Residue, then its C-alpha position, 0 to 999 in steps of 0.5 A: m868442582r866445575k872447570f873455570e878460567f880465572t882472570f883478576p887484572t885489578r891491582i888492589i892497594f889496601s891500607r889504612g892511609a892509602f888515600d894519601r898515596v893516590g897521587e903516586i899510584i895513578s898519576p902514570l894513567g894520564h894527565s886529565f881525570l874525570l872524577v865521579t862522585g855522588r851529589n855531596s858527601a865526598k865533597k862535605l867530607g873533604l875528599v874532593d879537595r884533598l884528592r885534587k892536592l894529591l893529584e897537583g898539576k893534573k887536570i881534574v874534571h869533577f862530575n858529581g852527578i850520581t844518585p843511588n840506584p844509578k840512572v842511564e841519564e846520569v851516565e850519559r851526562g858523565v859521558e858527554l863531559a869525559r868526551r868534551e874534556g878529552v880525559d885520560a882516565v876515570i876515577a870513582l870516589g864513592g859507593g857501589s853506585v858511583m863505582d857502577a856508574s863510572k864503569f859505564v862512563a869509562a867503557l862508552v867514551p871509547s866504545g860509543g852508543r847508549p848505556w842501555e844498548y849494553v845492558t840488553g846486549e844489542k852491543k858489547f864494549s870494545t874497550s875502556l879508559p883506565l878506571v880507578a875505584i876508590p870505595t868509601v862504603p864497604a858493601s858492593g865489592s864493585e872496586a874489583d869485579p867485571f859487574a855494574v848495575l844501571s836503572n832505567p827510570e823510563i821502564k822502571e828497570k834495573r838491571g846488572l851487566f858483566s863485561p871484562a871492560f868494567w874491570p877497574r884497572i886499580a883499586v885504592w881501598d882506605p878503611l879510614l874513609t868509612h869511619t864517618l859513614p852514617s850507621s844507616v849506610l853501613r847497615d845496608g853495606v853489611v846486608d850487601i856483603i852478606s848477600h853477595a857471599l851467599e848468592g853462590y853458596i846457595s845456587g851454585d854447585e857444591a864446592t867444599l872449599q868455596n863454600g868454606f870461604t863463604e862461611v868464614i867470610v859470613k861469620t867474620v862480617m857478622k862478628s865485625w858489624e857487632r864490633v863496629s856497632r859498639g864503636d870499635k872502628e878498627s874492625m872496619d878493616d875487616l868489613c872492607w876486605a870482605s865487601t871485595l872477597a864476597i863478590s870477587p871470582f875467588l868464591s865463584a870460580g869452580r862453584g858458579g851460581h846465579f844472583v837469584l836474590h839480587g834479581i828480586e831486589h833489582a826489580l824492587s828498587g827499579i820500581y821503588d827508587h827510594i829504596s836503597h839496594g841494602s835495605g831491599l836485600a835486608a827485607l828479602l833475605i830471610p824469606y828468600l832463604k826460607i823458600v829456597a830451603e825447601k828446595r835445597p835443604r841440605r845446602v841452607s842447613s849447612l849455612t845455619k850449621a856454620l853460622f849458628d851451630v844449628y843443623h836445621w834450615n828452619t830453626g837455624l834461619g830463625e836464629f839468623e833473623k833474630w840476629m839481624k833484629e838484634w843488630g838493626l839489619h832487619k827491614t820489611l817491605k811494608e815499612l820500606g813503602a813497597r805496596d804493589l807486590k804484583a808489580v815487583e813480582g811481574k818485573a822480577w819474574e820478567t827479568s830474572h825468571r831463569r835465575l829463579e828456576s836455576v834453584d827451582l823457584s816457581r813464580d808462585d814461590l816468588r810471590r810467597i817471598l815477597e808476601a813474607a817480606y812484606d810484614 
């Protein structure tokens, strides 16, 4: 196991009904809050009105300008509003895009500058406003990690950033908020959780304990999704907690690894903004595993042994693909409308070639992954 330092500063409150405790939990953070949401869903579901009542007496400034694959311009508008209103803290109420955008807003208000300057490394955040994350989708795990993803439509690029300033101060995880989600959103979330867990497992160092945790998380997500698909809402609890654990430092500490698959997908949805992150991952996951298995057969075979009791990666990945199709998770780049594979290949290699090389993948291998994911 490699050496590591471990910090986990986020306070997590996880329970059904936790949303009703928001007032008592976050009131000590200040008197004026920027509430960041997506365009419509949080308001339509009544969550915005509920939160206002729970924080009665506090000033709530609502910014509902975040779209999937959050954009530079959206973050900048949020920062402008937060500064103008002089807010004390930021509340992110929504899925991964809302939480990622909120991290940038909370850090940019005191640090200054423009979002993309931090993405490219030209600047580093000095501090951040307190951020409260209230996830409504089991997927990104952004409620309890120091990562955020941002899209720049001008250059058709989507990139992730790590910063200690991105740690949420508090995460309020109420699985009841996920019970009305459309099945398409849940499917994307399931693939995202599985992909997060597998990134370090495939690309990191050998670490028995962390790999064992990963296998349990992935198997739990698979079984929970099967039960949820049959109408068992109780199993949403496991999906919600798995989404937090899958990308947390608990798995990466001592193992390391690179988000190779995510690097490819970010290039894809950076160019094709209409493609959701989960759908892109669904198209790329099995092709990626098949190509990387040629370089790391024991690692991928260990995965298929754990998931399907098949210790041969080729046969095991066939079972994995069959499972994804059976449970509505399989996608292709063709049906997603990604026609220009050369453009995706070029952007993925430009932005993520070091990640790809960490698992001995060449540009030709990248091309093979994209071609296999197309049909």
